N, C-alpha and C positions, 0 to 999 in steps of 0.2 A: 530687835531680835532678842529672845531670851537667852540666858546663859547656856542652857542645854542645847539650843539650836546652834549657838555659836560654836560650841565644842564639836557637835556633829559635823558642821560645815568645815571647820578647821581640820578635822580628821580626814575628810574626803580629799581636801587639797593636799594634805601630807601624803596620802596614799598615791595620788596622781603624780606628785613630784617624785616620789620614790620610784614609781614605775618608769617615769621618763628617764631618771638618772640611770636606772638599770639598763634601759635600751641603749643609752649613750655609752655606758661602760661596756656592754656586749659588743657594740660596734668598734670601740677603741681597743678592745683586748686583742692582743696578737694571737693569730691562729697557730696551732701546732704545724710543724713543717709538713707532716703527712696530710693535714687538712687543707693546705693551701692549693688553690686551683692552678693549673698551668695557664700560660697566656693563651694557648690555642683553645682551651676549654672556655675561657671567658669570651673570646672573640666568637667562638661557635655559638654561644648562648645569645650574643648580640645578633648574629646572623639569622638564627632561627626564631628569635623573638621571645625565647624563654626568659631572657633577662631584658628588663626595660632599659634600653641603652641610649646614651647621648654621646656625641663627640664634642668635647668641650674645648673652648679657647683655641680654635684652629689658627695656625700661622702658616701663611703661604711663603714658600721659598722663592728664590729668584729663578725665573724661567731659563731653560738652556736647551740647546739642540741635541736631541738624542742621537744614538748611533745609527749609521746607515745600515739598511738591510735590504736584501733582494725582495722585490715585490712583483716581479714578472717572470715569465718563462725565459729560457736562454736561447739565443740565436747563435748557431754554429755556422761558420762560413768555410765550406770546403772548396769554394770556387777560387778562381785566380783574379777576381776583381771585387771591389767593394760591394757588400750586400746591404741594401737599405730596405727597411720594413717598418710598418706601423705596429707597435707592440702594446697590447693592453696591460694595465697593471691594477692591482687592488691591494689595499693595506688596511688592516685593523689593528689599532694599538690599544691595549688595555692598561689596567692599573694593578700594582702590587703593593702589599704592605711591607713593614720593616722586616718581616720574616720571609719575604719573597713569595708570599701566597697571593694568588689572584683575588681581587675583590670585584672583578668585572661582572661575573654572572652569578645570579642566585642570591637569596638572602637579603638582609636589610642594610648591609654595611654601606654600599654605595649611596643609598638614599639618605642615610643618617649623616654621612659626610657632606653631601650636597646641601641638606637642610641647614647644617651648621655653617658652612661656607657662605651660603646665600644670606643667612641672617647677619653674618659678620661683615661681609664684603659687598653685599647687594648685587652679586652676580652668581650665576649657577656654576657648579663644578660637575664635570662629566667624567665618569669612570672609564669610558671608551670612546674612540673616535675612528670612523671609517671613511676612507676616500678611495675613489677609483677614477681612472682616466686612461688615456692612451698617449703614446709618444713615438715619434719617428726616431729610429736608431740606425746608425750605419756601423757595420762591422767589417773590418779589413780581412783580407784572405788569411786563413790560418789562425783566426782569433774567435773568441766567444764573447758575446755581449749580453747584457741584461740591464734592467732598470732597478735602481736602488732609491730608497726614500728614507728621510730622517724626519721625525716628528718633534715639534716643540713640546718639552716635558716640564713638569713642575711638581714640587713636593708640597704636601700639606701635613703639618705636624699638629698633634693635639693629644688629648687624654680621653680614653673611653671610660665612661662611668656606667657601671652595670648595677641596676637595682632589682632586687628580688622581693616578691611579696612575702615569701617565707625565707628564713635564713638558709643560706647555702654556703657550705664550708665555714659555718660559724658566723657569717655576717650577712647583713642586708645589702651592703654596698661593697663593690670592688672597683679598683681603678687601674687602668692599663695605658701607659704611654705608647703612642704609635706614630709612625710616619708613613704616609702613603704617597707613592710616586705614580703620576698618571699624565695623560695628554692634556696640554693646555691649548687654548684657542690660538690660531695663527696670529702672529704679531704681538703676543704677550711679552712685555718687557723688551720690545724691539727685536725679538727673535722670530724668524720665519721658517716654516716648513720647507724642505728642500727635496727635489726630485732630480735625478741625474742618470745618465747612461754610463755604465762602467764596462770595461772590456779587459780581457787578458789573453795572453798567448795560449793556444791549445797545448795540452800535455802531449807527450810522445804517444801515449796510448790513443788519445783523441785524434791525433794526426793520422795514425795508422788506420783508424776506423773510417777515415775519409776515402780510403781506397775501395771500400765496399761499393758495389754497383749502384745501390739506391742512394748513395751519398756523394759519389764522385762528381766533382764539379758543381755541387749544389750547396745551397744554404738551407738549413733545416732547423726546426724549433724543437727543443726538448723541455717538457713540462718540469717545473720546479717541484 
């Protein structure tokens, strides 16, 4: 290679290195407070696909049994004997992020978390779970009964990495830590879903309503 060609080649390498260093510096330079995005804005860009996002280094928390909640209609017993009836129930449990926002429906969030968890733990992660069945329940006179269910839950923590083709808020990359809580498969970490019948005494107003002709001496169902 001649001396002149060597100089030209060296100049090109210097220019490329300078440009690369400029990019790194731009990414590392702190943005002004007014230019920084909110967490909601970054997550929204992940959900819409405007930002090319990944959920990095997911960590699964210990599974636990969630709170019981009513999943059926209520059976009121205005009669003088026990009332037994088969009651259908249905329950859908979704996922929420660390800000309490649902990640169950719409957008790419649930799919990105599932992709990351599957790659790390070799099993899928679901943002929602639905079950339905029926159960015989017995309600004593002057009481109200219903079916409650508790779902096995689990957290997954990680960091959202958002990449933009063109700088946004002064950077190509932004990072957001997040923890998502969602339903876990039955039996995870030895925890099991639970379904039970709950009852309570009627209130004074409810007892008074039993004197109405259409309710007197009857057991009746009220939709939840």
